[in-house]
N, C-alpha and C positions, 0 to 999 in steps of 0.2 A: 547499637548506634546511639551517639549522644543526643541529648534533647535539642541542642543548638542545630545540629545537622538536619534533624527531622522537622524543624519548624516550617510552618507554611510560608511558601515563597510567592504566593499569588499577588497579582496587581491589586493592591488595596484601593487604588484610585480609579480603577476601570470598572465602573458599575454597569456598563453596557453588556458585559459578557455573562452568559448563562453557563455556569460550570457545574450544572446539576449532575452530569454524567461523569465528572471527574472532580470530586470534592476537594482535592488538594492539588491543583495544577502546579506543576513545577516543584512539587515536594519530592523528597528523596526517600526511597524505600529499599529495604534489603531484598535480595533474591538468593537462590541457592548458590549462585556463582559470584555475587558481589552486590551491585546496586542498580537501581533504576530511577530515572527522573520521569515522573508521570506527565504525559502530554495528552490534552483533550482533543476531541474532534468536534467541529462545529455542528450544530443541529439544523442550520439553515444555510442556504447559499449566501445570504447577506452577512451572516456571522462569519462564514469562511472568508468572504472578501474583506472583512475587517480584521482578519488575522487570528480567528479563533480555532484554527486547526494547526496543531503542533504534535509531531510524533512523540511517543515515549522513547526514551533513550536508555539503553542497557549497557552497563559497564561490568565486564567480566574481569576480575582481579585475581591474580595468582602470583604469590611471592613478590609483590610490589610491581608486577608487570600487568598492563591492562590492555584490553581490547574493547573499543566502543562500538556498539551496534546501533546504527542510525544516529542522527545528530540533532534532531529537533529543528527549531527555527526561532528566530528572534533572540534578543539579548537576554531575556529573562530565563529562557530554557538554557542558554549557554552559561549564564551565571550559576545556575544550580548544578550543572554538569561540572564546571570548574571547581566547585567546592569539594566534590568527591575526589577529583583528580589531585587537587592540591593536598588533601588530607591523607589519602590512602594509597596513592600511586607514585612510584618512582619513575617508571618509564611507560609511556603510551606507545605501544608497538603497532597496533592495527586500528584502523577506522573502517568498519565494514558497512557498506550501504546495501540494505536489503532490496531496494529498488529506486527508481528515478524520481519519485514524487518530491515536490518542493519541500514538503514538511519533514521529509526524512533526510534530505541532503543539505538543507539550508545553512547549517552551521559548520559544514565539513571543512571548508578552506580556513575559516577562522580558527577552528580547533587545531588543525594541522599547523597553522602558523604559530600558535601559542605553545603547543605541547609536542609538536613533531608527530611521528607516526605515519604509516603508509595507508593511503586510502585505496580500498579494494571494492570492486563491483563486478558484476557479470558482463561479459562482452556484448550480450544481446540487449543490454540496456545502454550501451555506450552512446549510441546516436541520440537517445532521449536525454541522457545526462549532459552531454556536451552541448546540445542545442534543443532546449525544451520546445522551441517554436517549430521544430521539424514536423510535428504532427499536422501542420497545415501545408506541408510540401508533398504533393503526390509522388513526385519522382523519388524522393528520399524514402517514403513509406513503401512504395512498390519495390525499390531496390533492396531494402533491409528486411521488410516484413511480408513481402509478396502479396499485397492486396492494394486495391485502388481506393484511395481515400474519398474520391468523388462518389463512388458507390455507397460508401458508408454514410456520407452526408445526405445522399438521396434517401437512403433507408431511414435515416433519422428525421427526415422532413426539414432539414436545415435550408434556409434561404441564403443567398449571398450576403444579405444584411446581417443575418444571425451569425454567420461564419466570421464576418468582419468584426462584429462585436466580441465574439469569443476570442479571436486572436488578440484583439486589443486588451482584453482582460488578462489573458495569459501573459502578454508582454509586460503589462504594468505590474502585475502582482505575483505571478508564478514563474517568471523567467529567471531561473537560478542556475545558469550554466556553470559547470564545474570541471576542473582538471583532475582526473583520477590517476593515481600512480600506477595501478596495475588492474587490468581487466582480465579476469580469469575466463578461460574457455572450457575448462573441465572441472569437475568436482575435485576437491583437494583437501588435504589436512594441513592445518597450521599448528605451530608449536608456540604456546604462550608460557615460556619459562617452565616447561615440563608438563603443562596441561594441554591435552589434545583438543583441538577444535576442528570440526568437520564442516566444510562449506558445501551445502547441498543446493542443487539447482531445483527450485520449486516454482516453475512458471505458472502463469494464469492471471495473476493480478497485473503483472507486466511480463514481457518476454524473458527478461533476465532476472526475475525475482530469486533472491537467495534466502535460505534459512541457515542458521548456525546451530549445529548440534554439539552438545558437550556430553560425551559418553560417560564421563565420571559421575555426573549428577543426573544424567538422563533429562537434561533441559534442552529445549528447542526454542530458538528465537526466530519468529516467522515473519516479522514485518506485518504487512497487511494481507497476507494469505488467509488469515483467520477472520478477516473483516466481513461483515454482511451489511448491505447487499454487495455482491462481488460477481464478476469483475466490475470495477468501477469505471472502466473505459470501454468503448465499443471495440469490436473486432477490427483490425488484427492485433491491437495493443493488448486488449483484454481477450482471454481465451477461456471459455467456460469449461471445455473438456480438460484442458491442462490444469485448471484450477482444482477441479475435483480429484484428478489423478494425484496432484501434489498433496492435497489434504489427506487422501487415503494413504499415501506414502508416509506422511508425518504420523498418522495414527498408528501405522504398523510398527513404528519405533517404540510405541508404548511410553511416551514421555511422561515424566512426573511434574514438569513445569513447562509452561509455554509463555514466552515473552511476546505478548501481543503488541501490535503496532500502535495502539492507543489505550489509554487508561492503565489500569494495573495489570501485572502479569497474572496468569491463571495457574493455580495449583490444581493437580489432578485434572488435566485438560481433556481427557478422553470424552467425558459427556459433552463438552463444548464442541469438540471435533465432530462427534456423531451428530450433534444438532445442526452444525453448519453444513455438513455433507447432506443431511436430510433436507435442509432448506433448498439446497441446489436441486436435488431430485424432485422436490415438490414444485419448484418453479418450472422445471422442464415439463412436468406433467400438466401443470396449469396452462402453460402455453399451448401444448398440444390439444388439450381439451377445448380450448377456445377457438381453435382454428378450423373447426367444421365450417365456419363462416369466415371469409377473407377479412382480415383485420390488419391495420397498421400498428406501428409501435406505440403511438399515442393511445390508441384504443386498448391495446393490451395493458399498457401501464395503468390506465384508468380502472380497469377491471381487476387486475392482480394487486396493484398497490394504490387503492383509492386514497390512502393517506401516506405521507412520507414515513417510512420506517426510521428508527433512530439512526442518526448520522448519514442518512441516505436521501437527502434532498435531490430534486431534479438538477441535472439529468442522470444521476447515478442509477436509479432503477431502470430508466430507459436504456442506458448503456449496457447494463447487465442483460436485459431482455434481448438487445441486439446480438450480444455475444452468444446467447443460447439459440437465437434464430439461425445464425450462421452455422452453429454446430448441428442443429437439426437438418438444415439444408444440405450440409456436407454428407449427412447420413441418409439422404433421400427420404426424410420423413415429411418434409414440407417443401413447398416451392415458393419462389419469390414472384410476385405479379407486379411488374413495373409499368405504371401508366405514365402519362405525360407529366403529371404534377404530383402524383402520390405513388407510394410503394406499399403494397399489401402482401400478406402471406396467407397461405392456406395449406391444409394437409395435402400430401402428395396422393 
């Protein structure tokens, strides 16, 4: 790749951002199947609110035809992506969204408007993509995902004031509704000018999370499935059991390259997959070990994650703990103890 194309594309004027985990934000790198635009993940909630979370974007190129996996957010990420498409691509055929999060879908409509291409996502994320504010509507969540959002809020200890503030923040900063061209309901194969792409349903991070597998290179593009701490949202949007099952399925493919949802892609990803699966199992064991005494989610968070892990500021660890608590409750390992003002959990 030429030097001009790989030059750093970071904001030189924005000194408020800490790019320590992604030294070349918005820079362009080669992958086994084409290119990627590196996207960072904020290290604090405040940084995320200032726009410091942008997904990495992967561009699979075959004989001049391209498939874009996720789209990033903000004009800087879009500018870097267009440099690749203008220089190396004749036709943009597919824009695949691995899941509904704002940082992965934010540039999709602008990309389709400038280059064409069909936007694809999984039908189980359709409600979340079309209306990001639906997570505050109990009727919608019950109908589509089979759980009562009021129960989740009680479990998390949210007050009406907290919920109102969360909704306002979502509406102001993360509300990126999108019209998708095709929602897939079953796993399928796509043809990219003779190159086979397999769309795999790998839920857990979201109900409709997708991974894109390229058999020819044994590359897998997973979005945020390989993120830690995960799931990033509480049950029912996040599902701990499905997250682990999806990771184990990806591992069984024996991939040689993993296009992770943030930062650079991972060559020889099996050690990373083993580590992430191990962390899930450790989190499950830690929760069980602490529940000889009834505890709430805030207590569990303070003991298991006394400090914020990288990229996992509050309430991400709390959300993941909630997803594991519901998993353990469904397996009759623990019971929920609901009081007037608090919810605690203990071993069954």
